[in-house]
C-alpha positions in Angstrom: -3.0 16.3 -8.6 0.2 14.3 -9.0 1.5 11.4 -7.1 4.5 11.6 -4.7 6.4 8.5 -3.7 9.3 7.8 -1.5 10.8 4.7 0.1 12.9 3.9 3.1 13.9 0.7 4.9 13.0 -0.2 8.5 14.5 -3.5 9.5 13.4 -6.0 6.9 10.5 -3.9 5.7 10.4 -1.5 2.8 8.2 1.5 3.6 6.5 3.0 0.5 5.1 6.5 1.4 2.4 7.6 -1.0 0.8 11.0 -1.4 -1.6 12.5 -3.8 -3.9 10.6 -6.1 -3.6 7.0 -7.1 -5.5 6.7 -10.3 -5.2 5.3 -13.9 -2.6 7.9 -14.7 -0.4 7.7 -11.6 -0.8 4.0 -10.7 2.1 2.8 -13.0 4.5 4.8 -10.8 3.3 3.0 -7.7 3.4 -0.4 -9.5 7.1 0.1 -10.2 7.8 0.6 -6.5 5.6 -2.2 -5.3 7.2 -4.6 -7.8 10.8 -3.5 -7.2 11.9 -6.8 -5.6 11.1 -6.2 -2.0 8.9 -8.8 -0.4 8.0 -7.2 2.9 6.2 -3.9 2.1 4.4 -1.3 4.2 2.4 1.1 2.0 1.8 4.3 4.0 -1.3 5.8 2.4 -1.8 8.7 4.9 -1.1 11.3 2.2 -3.4 9.8 -0.4 -6.2 12.1 -1.4 -7.9 9.8 -4.0 -7.8 6.1 -4.8 -9.5 4.5 -7.8 -9.9 0.9 -9.0 -6.6 1.0 -10.9 -4.8 1.9 -7.7 -6.6 -1.0 -5.9 -5.5 -3.3 -8.7 -1.9 -2.3 -8.2 -2.1 -3.0 -4.5 -3.8 -6.4 -5.0 -1.2 -7.3 -7.7 1.6 -6.3 -5.3 0.0 -8.5 -2.6 -0.1 -11.5 -4.9 3.5 -11.0 -5.9 4.9 -10.7 -2.3 2.8 -13.7 -1.1 4.3 -15.8 -3.9 7.6 -15.2 -2.2 6.2 -15.7 1.3 6.3 -11.9 1.9 3.8 -9.4 3.2 2.1 -6.2 2.2 0.6 -4.1 4.9 -1.3 -0.8 4.6 -1.2 2.3 6.8 -4.4 4.4 6.6 -6.5 6.4 9.0 -8.5 8.3 6.4 -12.2 7.4 6.5 -12.8 8.1 2.8 -10.0 5.8 1.8 -10.8 3.1 4.4 -14.4 3.1 3.0 -13.2 2.0 -0.4 -11.4 -0.9 1.2 -14.6 -1.8 3.2 -16.9 -1.5 0.2 -14.7 -3.8 -1.9 -14.1 -6.3 0.8 -10.4 -5.7 0.8 -10.3 -5.1 4.5 -10.4 -8.9 4.7 -7.4 -9.2 2.4 -5.1 -6.4 3.5 -3.8 -5.9 7.1 -4.6 -2.2 7.7 -2.7 -0.4 10.4 -3.0 3.1 12.0 0.8 3.9 11.9 3.9 2.8 10.1 5.4 1.7 13.4 2.5 -0.5 14.2 2.7 -2.1 10.7 6.5 -2.7 10.9 6.1 -4.3 14.4 3.2 -6.6 13.3 4.1 -10.2 12.7 2.8 -12.3 9.8 
C-alpha cells in the first residue's frame, strides 16, 4: 500500500493528514512534510494502516525539530493497533495523543 499525505492550516497549526502505510519506503515523504518549516504540527494518523520503526523515527525527529523552535507536534489517533505501538515503545509519554484534530488544535502547550 502507498502513503497519502495532505496538509491544511488551522489557526497557527499545520495539520498533516496521513493515510496508508508509514514504513521504510514511504517515511521519507512524511519526513519532508514534518520538516517543511512549520513549528506547530498536528499529525492526523486516523488513516494509517501500518507504522514501523522508520515511521516512528520520522515522528521523533520531527518532534525534536519543532521543540528546538519552541513548537509542538501532536498526534491524532484512535486506532488501537497504532496506539499499541506508541505504548510499547513508551512514546505515549513523549507525544501528546488526541482523539480528534479539533481536540489537538485546541490543546495548549
